[in-house]
C-alpha positions as CSV (number, residue, x, y, z in Angstrom):
1,M,20.6,15.2,50.4
2,R,21.8,12.0,51.9
3,A,19.8,9.0,52.6
4,A,20.2,5.3,53.4
5,I,19.3,3.4,50.4
6,M,18.3,0.1,49.9
7,R,20.3,-1.2,46.8
8,D,20.9,-4.8,46.0
9,A,19.9,-5.9,49.5
10,R,21.9,-3.7,51.1
11,L,21.9,-0.3,52.9
12,V,23.8,2.1,51.5
13,V,24.6,5.8,52.5
14,D,24.7,8.0,49.4
15,L,23.7,11.3,47.8
16,M,20.5,11.4,45.9
17,S,18.6,14.3,44.2
18,Q,16.3,16.1,46.5
19,P,12.4,15.3,45.9
20,E,10.1,17.7,44.0
21,P,6.7,17.8,45.6
22,A,4.1,16.9,43.1
23,A,0.7,18.7,42.6
24,G,-1.0,18.2,46.3
25,E,2.5,17.8,48.0
26,V,4.6,19.3,50.6
27,L,8.4,18.8,50.8
28,V,9.5,17.9,54.3
29,K,12.4,17.6,56.4
30,T,12.5,14.1,58.4
31,L,13.2,15.2,62.1
32,A,12.9,11.4,63.5
33,C,12.0,8.2,61.8
34,G,11.7,4.6,63.3
35,I,13.1,1.3,62.4
36,C,10.2,-0.7,61.8
37,G,10.5,-4.7,61.9
38,S,8.9,-4.6,58.6
39,D,12.3,-2.9,57.0
40,L,14.3,-5.8,58.5
41,H,11.9,-8.1,56.7
42,A,12.1,-5.8,53.3
43,L,15.7,-6.0,53.3
44,K,16.0,-9.7,53.8
45,F,12.7,-11.0,52.1
46,G,12.1,-8.0,50.0
47,Q,11.5,-10.1,46.8
48,Q,8.9,-12.3,48.8
49,M,7.2,-9.2,50.1
50,V,7.0,-7.6,46.4
51,E,5.3,-11.1,45.0
52,T,3.1,-11.7,47.8
53,S,1.7,-7.8,47.7
54,K,1.3,-8.2,43.8
55,A,-0.8,-11.1,44.2
56,T,-2.6,-10.0,46.8
57,G,-3.5,-6.7,45.9
58,G,-1.0,-4.8,49.0
59,S,1.1,-2.0,48.9
60,F,4.7,-3.5,48.2
61,S,4.8,-2.2,44.8
62,M,8.4,-1.4,44.5
63,D,11.0,-2.6,42.3
64,L,13.9,-3.7,44.0
65,S,16.7,-3.4,41.2
66,H,16.0,0.2,41.6
67,D,16.7,2.2,44.9
68,V,14.4,2.3,47.4
69,V,14.7,4.4,50.3
70,M,12.9,3.2,53.5
71,G,11.2,4.6,57.0
72,H,7.6,4.9,57.2
73,E,7.6,5.5,61.1
74,F,8.5,9.6,60.8
75,C,7.7,13.1,62.0
76,A,8.7,15.8,59.8
77,E,8.7,19.6,59.2
78,I,7.4,21.6,56.2
79,V,9.8,23.2,54.2
80,D,7.7,23.7,50.9
81,H,4.6,23.4,49.4
82,G,3.9,22.1,45.7
83,P,1.4,23.0,43.6
84,G,-1.9,22.9,44.1
85,T,-1.6,22.8,47.8
86,T,-3.8,24.8,50.3
87,K,-0.8,26.2,52.3
88,S,-3.1,25.8,55.2
89,L,-0.3,24.4,57.3
90,K,2.8,26.5,57.0
91,A,6.5,26.0,56.5
92,G,8.1,25.1,60.2
93,T,4.9,23.5,61.0
94,R,5.7,20.0,62.4
95,V,3.8,17.0,61.0
96,C,2.9,13.5,60.9
97,S,1.4,11.5,58.3
98,V,-0.1,7.9,57.2
99,P,2.8,7.0,55.0
100,M,1.2,7.4,51.9
101,T,0.8,9.6,49.1
102,I,-0.9,10.0,45.7
103,R,0.8,10.4,42.5
104,N,-0.9,10.2,38.9
105,G,-4.1,9.0,40.6
106,A,-2.4,5.9,42.5
107,V,-1.3,5.4,45.9
108,S,2.7,5.0,46.8
109,T,3.8,3.6,49.9
110,V,6.1,6.2,51.8
111,G,8.9,3.9,52.5
112,Y,8.6,1.1,50.0
113,S,8.3,3.2,46.7
114,N,10.7,3.8,43.8
115,L,8.9,7.0,43.3
116,V,9.1,8.8,46.7
117,P,11.8,8.4,49.6
118,G,10.8,7.3,53.0
119,G,12.1,8.6,56.8
120,Y,15.8,7.3,56.4
121,A,16.7,10.4,54.0
122,E,16.9,14.2,55.0
123,N,13.8,15.2,52.8
124,M,10.8,13.5,52.1
125,V,7.6,14.5,50.2
126,L,4.2,13.9,51.9
127,H,0.4,14.7,50.5
128,E,-0.6,17.8,52.0
129,S,-4.4,15.9,52.4
130,M,-2.7,13.5,54.5
131,L,-0.8,15.4,57.1
132,L,-1.6,16.0,60.8
133,P,0.2,19.0,62.9
134,V,2.2,17.6,66.2
135,P,-0.2,18.8,68.9
136,N,0.8,19.7,72.3
137,G,4.2,20.9,71.6
138,L,5.0,16.8,71.6
139,A,8.5,15.8,71.0
140,S,9.3,14.7,67.3
141,D,10.5,11.6,68.6
142,L,7.5,10.4,70.5
143,A,5.3,11.9,67.5
144,A,7.3,9.5,65.4
145,L,5.5,6.3,67.2
146,T,2.5,7.2,66.2
147,E,2.7,4.6,63.5
148,P,3.8,1.6,65.7
149,M,1.5,2.9,68.2
150,A,-1.4,2.9,65.5
151,V,-0.7,-1.1,64.5
152,G,-1.5,-2.2,68.2
153,Y,-4.3,0.4,68.3
154,H,-5.9,-1.2,65.4
155,A,-5.3,-4.6,66.3
156,V,-7.3,-4.3,69.6
157,Q,-10.2,-2.6,67.9
158,M,-10.1,-5.5,65.2
159,A,-10.6,-8.1,68.1
160,K,-14.1,-6.1,68.9
161,L,-13.6,-6.4,72.5
162,N,-16.2,-6.2,75.4
163,N,-13.9,-5.4,78.2
164,A,-14.7,-8.7,79.9
165,E,-12.2,-11.1,78.1
166,I,-8.6,-11.6,79.4
167,P,-5.9,-11.0,76.7
168,L,-2.6,-12.9,76.3
169,V,0.0,-11.1,74.2
170,I,2.6,-13.8,73.0
171,G,5.6,-11.2,71.8
172,C,6.9,-8.7,73.4
173,G,8.6,-6.9,70.6
174,P,7.7,-3.3,69.6
175,V,4.0,-4.7,68.0
176,G,3.3,-6.8,71.1
177,L,3.9,-3.7,73.3
178,A,2.1,-1.7,71.4
179,V,-1.0,-3.9,71.7
180,I,-0.3,-4.1,75.5
181,A,-0.4,-0.4,75.3
182,A,-3.7,-0.3,73.3
183,L,-5.2,-2.8,75.9
184,K,-4.3,-0.9,78.5
185,R,-5.7,2.5,77.4
186,Q,-9.0,0.5,76.9
187,G,-9.2,-1.1,80.4
188,V,-9.1,-4.4,79.5
189,G,-7.5,-7.1,81.5
190,P,-6.1,-8.5,83.6
191,I,-3.2,-8.5,80.5
192,I,-0.8,-11.4,80.3
193,A,2.3,-10.8,78.3
194,A,5.1,-13.6,77.5
195,D,8.4,-13.1,75.8
196,F,12.0,-15.0,76.3
197,S,13.6,-11.7,76.7
198,E,13.9,-10.4,80.2
199,T,14.4,-6.9,78.9
200,R,11.0,-7.1,76.8
201,R,9.3,-8.6,79.9
202,K,10.1,-5.4,81.9
203,L,9.0,-3.2,79.0
204,A,5.9,-5.0,78.8
205,L,5.4,-4.3,82.7
206,I,6.1,-0.7,82.1
207,M,3.5,-0.5,79.0
208,G,0.6,-2.1,81.3
209,A,1.0,-5.8,81.3
210,D,-0.5,-7.2,84.5
211,E,1.6,-10.3,84.6
212,V,4.7,-11.5,82.7
213,V,5.7,-15.1,81.6
214,N,8.9,-16.2,80.6
215,P,7.8,-19.3,78.0
216,A,11.4,-21.0,79.2
217,E,10.3,-21.4,82.7
218,A,6.5,-21.6,82.5
219,S,3.5,-21.7,80.2
220,P,1.9,-18.6,79.3
221,Y,-1.4,-20.8,78.5
222,D,-1.6,-22.1,82.4
223,S,-1.1,-18.4,83.3
224,W,-3.9,-17.7,81.5
225,R,-6.1,-20.3,82.2
226,S,-5.1,-19.8,86.3
227,M,-6.4,-15.8,85.7
228,A,-9.7,-16.7,83.4
229,T,-11.1,-18.8,86.3
230,L,-11.6,-15.6,88.2
231,G,-14.6,-13.5,87.4
232,V,-14.6,-9.9,86.8
233,D,-15.0,-9.3,90.5
234,G,-12.3,-11.6,91.6
235,S,-14.3,-14.5,92.4
236,R,-13.8,-18.0,91.3
237,L,-15.9,-19.0,88.4
238,P,-18.0,-22.1,88.8
239,E,-17.5,-25.6,88.1
240,L,-21.0,-26.9,86.4
241,P,-21.9,-30.6,85.8
242,L,-20.9,-32.4,82.8
243,V,-19.0,-29.3,81.3
244,G,-16.5,-28.6,84.0
245,Q,-14.8,-25.2,85.2
246,Q,-15.9,-22.1,83.9
247,Y,-13.5,-19.4,82.2
248,R,-13.7,-16.0,81.0
249,E,-13.5,-15.3,77.3
250,G,-10.0,-15.4,75.5
251,V,-8.7,-13.2,73.2
252,F,-4.8,-14.3,72.3
253,F,-2.8,-11.7,69.9
254,E,0.2,-13.5,68.3
255,C,2.8,-10.6,68.2
256,V,5.7,-13.1,67.0
257,G,5.4,-13.7,63.5
258,V,7.4,-17.2,63.8
259,P,6.5,-20.5,62.1
260,G,4.1,-22.7,64.4
261,V,3.1,-19.9,67.0
262,I,-0.5,-19.8,65.3
263,D,-0.7,-23.6,65.7
264,Q,0.5,-23.6,69.3
265,L,-2.4,-20.8,69.8
266,M,-4.7,-22.9,68.6
267,A,-3.6,-25.9,70.6
268,N,-3.9,-24.1,73.6
269,A,-6.9,-22.0,73.1
270,R,-10.4,-22.5,75.0
271,R,-13.4,-23.1,72.9
272,G,-14.6,-19.9,71.2
273,C,-11.3,-17.9,71.5
274,R,-10.4,-15.5,69.4
275,I,-6.7,-15.2,67.9
276,V,-5.4,-12.1,66.6
277,V,-2.6,-12.2,64.3
278,V,-0.6,-8.8,64.4
279,G,3.0,-10.8,63.8
280,V,4.4,-10.9,60.1
281,C,5.6,-14.2,59.3
282,M,7.7,-14.1,56.2
283,E,7.8,-17.7,55.8
284,Q,5.8,-21.1,55.3
285,D,3.2,-21.8,58.1
286,H,1.0,-24.3,59.1
287,I,-2.1,-25.2,60.8
288,R,-4.7,-28.0,61.9
289,P,-8.0,-26.5,60.8
290,L,-9.7,-29.6,62.7
291,V,-8.4,-27.9,65.7
292,G,-10.1,-24.4,64.9
293,I,-13.2,-26.0,63.6
294,N,-13.9,-28.7,66.8
295,K,-13.1,-25.3,69.2
296,E,-14.9,-23.0,66.9
297,L,-11.9,-20.6,67.1
298,N,-11.9,-17.2,65.6
299,L,-8.9,-16.5,63.8
300,Q,-8.6,-12.6,62.8
301,F,-5.6,-11.4,60.8
302,V,-5.0,-7.7,60.8
303,L,-2.8,-5.1,59.0
304,G,-1.9,-1.5,59.4
305,Y,-4.5,1.0,60.9
306,T,-7.2,3.3,59.1
307,A,-6.6,7.0,58.8
308,D,-8.5,7.9,62.0
309,E,-6.9,5.2,64.1
310,F,-3.6,6.9,63.2
311,K,-5.0,10.2,64.2
312,E,-6.2,9.4,67.2
313,T,-3.2,7.3,68.2
314,L,-1.4,10.7,67.7
315,G,-4.0,12.4,70.2
316,H,-3.4,9.6,72.7
317,I,0.4,10.0,72.9
318,A,-0.2,13.8,72.9
319,E,-2.5,14.0,75.6
320,G,-0.1,11.7,77.7
321,E,-2.7,8.5,77.4
322,L,0.1,6.6,76.1
323,D,3.6,6.7,77.6
324,V,5.8,5.9,74.5
325,A,9.2,7.2,75.9
326,P,10.0,3.7,77.3
327,L,10.2,2.3,73.9
328,I,12.9,4.4,72.8
329,T,16.3,2.9,73.4
330,G,18.7,3.8,70.9
331,K,19.0,7.0,68.4
332,V,21.2,7.1,65.2
333,G,22.2,9.4,61.8
334,L,22.1,7.8,58.6
335,D,25.4,6.4,58.9
336,G,24.4,4.1,61.9
337,I,21.0,2.5,60.0
338,A,23.0,-0.3,59.4
339,A,24.2,-1.2,62.4
340,A,20.9,-0.6,63.9
341,F,19.3,-3.0,61.9
342,V,21.8,-5.8,63.4
343,D,21.5,-4.4,66.5
344,L,17.8,-5.0,66.6
345,G,18.3,-8.9,66.2
346,S,19.0,-8.9,69.9
347,P,15.9,-8.3,72.0
348,E,17.8,-7.9,75.3
349,V,19.5,-4.5,73.9
350,H,16.8,-2.7,71.6
351,A,13.1,-2.0,71.4
352,K,12.8,1.0,69.2
353,I,15.6,3.0,67.4
354,L,15.1,6.3,66.2
355,V,16.9,7.9,62.8
356,D,17.9,11.3,62.9
357,P,19.0,12.3,59.7
358,S,20.6,15.4,61.0
359,L,23.3,13.6,63.1
């Protein structure tokens, strides 16, 4: 089969053996697979990801001296069943899955493994127990966005909102847009979003933001403070003696992954604010702990999603509660993946590019 292989820190389209489903696995044909920012990180910072994962018990256990086929945001079609499967989902069934399989009692992350290929290949093997049939005739391209949308859903769940807060989302790439969509679905707002890119600010409005800010022209923190002085009923909150102006609770979502942003959020947060870090920063960063101590800030780092959140997200998309179609800005075949990686470096051009190995 054909695949786009990460080899020597490059993407190479080549032939490789079709994977054989092990016990409990099924063979599937990749129908659509999203290119994730983590894949761009893996190509550039792969060894750092592996070493950090090994030190912290993470799931990036790949050996970069051997071939790796990335791609973990996918929709696929069942082709065949391996030994020990129940065959409850027949061949031809379109499925999504948490990108993990189990071999020899150990978990392998689909897309970051030397044992199994990811969605940048014509075929994959997935564990039968993790398969979710695509419901309601949902298009494969839209179903493939279950994984990135689940990341945003998980971040909002981890924020433990009481729906009285005013959220600020810094960064409107795919992860930030997924957070905005999850906030909107939950009825939290008004939602303020900030990004330097005009294209991404427009997408933020489409996904549910109530106000967007270009940080080059205005402070998103000033926008948040202005909005936070208004109560849920729209009336201005009072100023109290010795305390001053009252504000609604704040929840800031860091969706950039650039050094200095967390410290900036802490410096501009109100006392008691919650900061949820969703963006993946691959470089060393620094914060000033005393700022967080003096303000009694809550700093929450989040990763991925649970199996239940993944299933719920697929349902939200299938039921029309999450409109993910605006996020898809391009589609390529295997030969176009390397160029797509470059194109995704420009926020004015693309949000989410899908891979269709049949093209």
